[in-house]
C-alpha beads as a LAMMPS data file, in Angstrom:
LAMMPS data file: protein, C-alpha beads

166 atoms
165 bonds

1 atom types
1 bond types

-500.0 500.0 xlo xhi
-500.0 500.0 ylo yhi
-500.0 500.0 zlo zhi

Masses

1 110.0

Atoms # bond

1 1 1 -16.183 -8.142 -16.244
2 1 1 -14.709 -4.889 -17.471
3 1 1 -11.244 -4.863 -18.970
4 1 1 -8.560 -3.132 -16.956
5 1 1 -6.406 -0.329 -18.359
6 1 1 -2.877 -1.158 -19.356
7 1 1 -0.043 -0.360 -16.978
8 1 1 2.593 1.583 -18.918
9 1 1 1.145 0.102 -22.134
10 1 1 1.972 -3.508 -21.228
11 1 1 -1.277 -5.485 -21.271
12 1 1 -4.142 -5.348 -18.787
13 1 1 -3.572 -3.891 -15.345
14 1 1 -2.732 -6.438 -12.681
15 1 1 -4.487 -6.645 -9.363
16 1 1 -2.815 -7.665 -6.140
17 1 1 -4.862 -10.003 -3.966
18 1 1 -4.158 -10.609 -0.309
19 1 1 -5.779 -12.540 2.515
20 1 1 -6.660 -10.742 5.749
21 1 1 -8.771 -11.054 8.901
22 1 1 -11.157 -8.248 9.854
23 1 1 -10.311 -6.827 13.291
24 1 1 -12.841 -3.962 13.357
25 1 1 -15.482 -2.325 11.171
26 1 1 -16.825 1.203 10.926
27 1 1 -19.517 1.678 8.315
28 1 1 -18.017 1.133 4.877
29 1 1 -14.447 0.751 6.121
30 1 1 -12.674 -1.934 8.099
31 1 1 -9.329 -2.526 9.752
32 1 1 -7.846 -5.790 8.561
33 1 1 -4.794 -7.760 9.629
34 1 1 -2.784 -9.125 6.698
35 1 1 -2.023 -12.835 6.756
36 1 1 1.033 -14.770 5.607
37 1 1 0.369 -17.045 2.655
38 1 1 2.623 -19.719 1.164
39 1 1 3.914 -17.279 -1.463
40 1 1 5.143 -14.986 1.344
41 1 1 7.543 -17.641 2.596
42 1 1 9.306 -17.879 -0.784
43 1 1 9.368 -14.116 -1.402
44 1 1 12.675 -12.363 -0.854
45 1 1 10.828 -9.106 -0.114
46 1 1 8.538 -10.451 2.614
47 1 1 10.415 -8.401 5.227
48 1 1 8.979 -5.278 3.581
49 1 1 5.389 -6.476 4.091
50 1 1 6.033 -8.114 7.469
51 1 1 8.917 -6.109 9.015
52 1 1 8.525 -7.335 12.578
53 1 1 8.610 -11.093 12.938
54 1 1 5.577 -12.368 14.780
55 1 1 3.509 -9.215 14.111
56 1 1 1.085 -8.998 11.239
57 1 1 0.394 -5.484 9.891
58 1 1 -3.073 -3.928 10.238
59 1 1 -4.326 -1.685 7.433
60 1 1 -7.536 0.151 6.481
61 1 1 -9.709 -1.279 3.694
62 1 1 -13.016 -0.497 2.015
63 1 1 -15.599 -3.025 3.226
64 1 1 -17.439 -3.662 -0.045
65 1 1 -18.377 -7.232 0.899
66 1 1 -20.019 -6.352 4.227
67 1 1 -17.505 -8.360 6.247
68 1 1 -17.780 -8.604 10.027
69 1 1 -15.138 -8.813 12.749
70 1 1 -13.322 -12.146 12.601
71 1 1 -14.118 -12.860 8.941
72 1 1 -11.272 -14.026 6.717
73 1 1 -11.456 -11.938 3.558
74 1 1 -9.852 -11.473 0.152
75 1 1 -8.412 -7.988 -0.370
76 1 1 -7.907 -6.561 -3.810
77 1 1 -5.648 -3.669 -4.810
78 1 1 -5.185 -2.127 -8.198
79 1 1 -1.591 -2.353 -9.384
80 1 1 -1.394 1.111 -11.012
81 1 1 -1.441 3.094 -7.726
82 1 1 1.192 0.763 -6.285
83 1 1 3.520 1.447 -9.200
84 1 1 3.005 5.199 -8.856
85 1 1 3.643 4.939 -5.096
86 1 1 6.890 3.060 -5.728
87 1 1 8.038 5.739 -8.120
88 1 1 7.278 8.439 -5.548
89 1 1 8.841 6.616 -2.582
90 1 1 12.058 5.711 -4.382
91 1 1 12.286 8.206 -7.236
92 1 1 11.490 11.473 -5.463
93 1 1 14.300 11.280 -2.868
94 1 1 16.806 10.297 -5.567
95 1 1 15.659 13.158 -7.806
96 1 1 15.870 15.706 -4.981
97 1 1 19.290 14.331 -3.942
98 1 1 20.611 14.797 -7.486
99 1 1 19.021 18.237 -7.816
100 1 1 20.489 19.290 -4.461
101 1 1 23.924 17.972 -5.372
102 1 1 23.850 19.754 -8.738
103 1 1 22.684 23.010 -7.151
104 1 1 25.251 22.776 -4.357
105 1 1 28.013 21.937 -6.816
106 1 1 27.515 25.058 -8.914
107 1 1 26.651 27.488 -6.134
108 1 1 29.996 28.025 -4.455
109 1 1 33.778 27.923 -4.858
110 1 1 34.084 24.497 -3.148
111 1 1 32.145 22.476 -5.721
112 1 1 32.728 19.089 -4.103
113 1 1 31.752 20.218 -0.594
114 1 1 28.792 22.150 -1.972
115 1 1 27.613 19.094 -3.900
116 1 1 27.775 16.929 -0.750
117 1 1 25.886 19.439 1.378
118 1 1 23.374 20.084 -1.411
119 1 1 22.852 16.356 -1.873
120 1 1 22.196 15.829 1.848
121 1 1 19.762 18.751 1.942
122 1 1 18.074 17.491 -1.236
123 1 1 17.719 13.977 0.161
124 1 1 16.237 15.298 3.409
125 1 1 13.814 17.443 1.422
126 1 1 12.829 14.429 -0.701
127 1 1 12.136 12.297 2.377
128 1 1 10.028 15.062 3.899
129 1 1 8.062 15.391 0.651
130 1 1 7.413 11.637 0.590
131 1 1 6.107 11.790 4.165
132 1 1 3.846 14.740 3.270
133 1 1 2.509 12.982 0.182
134 1 1 1.908 9.850 2.277
135 1 1 -0.196 11.826 4.768
136 1 1 -2.261 13.361 1.949
137 1 1 -2.772 10.071 0.087
138 1 1 -3.725 8.107 3.217
139 1 1 -7.017 9.988 3.387
140 1 1 -8.128 8.966 -0.125
141 1 1 -10.377 5.918 0.132
142 1 1 -10.025 5.181 -3.590
143 1 1 -6.428 4.099 -2.969
144 1 1 -7.252 1.751 -0.111
145 1 1 -7.580 -1.956 -0.822
146 1 1 -11.116 -3.332 -1.103
147 1 1 -12.596 -6.329 0.647
148 1 1 -13.930 -8.164 -2.415
149 1 1 -15.238 -11.335 -0.824
150 1 1 -15.497 -13.226 2.417
151 1 1 -13.444 -16.422 2.333
152 1 1 -14.533 -17.718 5.732
153 1 1 -17.200 -16.113 7.899
154 1 1 -16.491 -15.940 11.623
155 1 1 -20.187 -16.336 12.334
156 1 1 -22.750 -18.567 10.621
157 1 1 -24.597 -16.690 7.887
158 1 1 -28.379 -16.742 8.077
159 1 1 -30.378 -18.146 5.203
160 1 1 -32.470 -15.174 3.991
161 1 1 -35.359 -17.461 3.022
162 1 1 -35.737 -19.164 6.402
163 1 1 -34.031 -16.709 8.750
164 1 1 -32.130 -19.637 10.289
165 1 1 -28.492 -20.416 10.486
166 1 1 -27.315 -23.487 8.535

Bonds

1 1 1 2
2 1 2 3
3 1 3 4
4 1 4 5
5 1 5 6
6 1 6 7
7 1 7 8
8 1 8 9
9 1 9 10
10 1 10 11
11 1 11 12
12 1 12 13
13 1 13 14
14 1 14 15
15 1 15 16
16 1 16 17
17 1 17 18
18 1 18 19
19 1 19 20
20 1 20 21
21 1 21 22
22 1 22 23
23 1 23 24
24 1 24 25
25 1 25 26
26 1 26 27
27 1 27 28
28 1 28 29
29 1 29 30
30 1 30 31
31 1 31 32
32 1 32 33
33 1 33 34
34 1 34 35
35 1 35 36
36 1 36 37
37 1 37 38
38 1 38 39
39 1 39 40
40 1 40 41
41 1 41 42
42 1 42 43
43 1 43 44
44 1 44 45
45 1 45 46
46 1 46 47
47 1 47 48
48 1 48 49
49 1 49 50
50 1 50 51
51 1 51 52
52 1 52 53
53 1 53 54
54 1 54 55
55 1 55 56
56 1 56 57
57 1 57 58
58 1 58 59
59 1 59 60
60 1 60 61
61 1 61 62
62 1 62 63
63 1 63 64
64 1 64 65
65 1 65 66
66 1 66 67
67 1 67 68
68 1 68 69
69 1 69 70
70 1 70 71
71 1 71 72
72 1 72 73
73 1 73 74
74 1 74 75
75 1 75 76
76 1 76 77
77 1 77 78
78 1 78 79
79 1 79 80
80 1 80 81
81 1 81 82
82 1 82 83
83 1 83 84
84 1 84 85
85 1 85 86
86 1 86 87
87 1 87 88
88 1 88 89
89 1 89 90
90 1 90 91
91 1 91 92
92 1 92 93
93 1 93 94
94 1 94 95
95 1 95 96
96 1 96 97
97 1 97 98
98 1 98 99
99 1 99 100
100 1 100 101
101 1 101 102
102 1 102 103
103 1 103 104
104 1 104 105
105 1 105 106
106 1 106 107
107 1 107 108
108 1 108 109
109 1 109 110
110 1 110 111
111 1 111 112
112 1 112 113
113 1 113 114
114 1 114 115
115 1 115 116
116 1 116 117
117 1 117 118
118 1 118 119
119 1 119 120
120 1 120 121
121 1 121 122
122 1 122 123
123 1 123 124
124 1 124 125
125 1 125 126
126 1 126 127
127 1 127 128
128 1 128 129
129 1 129 130
130 1 130 131
131 1 131 132
132 1 132 133
133 1 133 134
134 1 134 135
135 1 135 136
136 1 136 137
137 1 137 138
138 1 138 139
139 1 139 140
140 1 140 141
141 1 141 142
142 1 142 143
143 1 143 144
144 1 144 145
145 1 145 146
146 1 146 147
147 1 147 148
148 1 148 149
149 1 149 150
150 1 150 151
151 1 151 152
152 1 152 153
153 1 153 154
154 1 154 155
155 1 155 156
156 1 156 157
157 1 157 158
158 1 158 159
159 1 159 160
160 1 160 161
161 1 161 162
162 1 162 163
163 1 163 164
164 1 164 165
165 1 165 166
């Protein structure tokens, strides 16, 4: 096993593992439906992953294990892209809000009103930039989670030696 790079210099990179069920496949990619696990119940942030009660999110994944529809699989995500995504999603709007407020505050005679308007414009610009970056990043397969292994096959797997199902 190769050693992972450190995240911000603090030990080996962590990997997030999740359980999912394959709902469709298309070549080397698959759509998978994330599943609740026991850790989800105790997590205070589970509403972020599962925003609508009763509905499990469906995401795209790289099908490296050759999973078929109905298989329960283990997904794996590198932690480094998730940290960078968090910084973009939360940091960029805050940075553009502050930049807009500073620009608006020094640009006119009403510094307080200018700062408010500039901050609102900056925040809107930051949100639009996050949406644009999201659309660009969605297309990159290297950032999608990978199906690393099949936990439970939906269909019996044939024995390659005999050609029969167990």
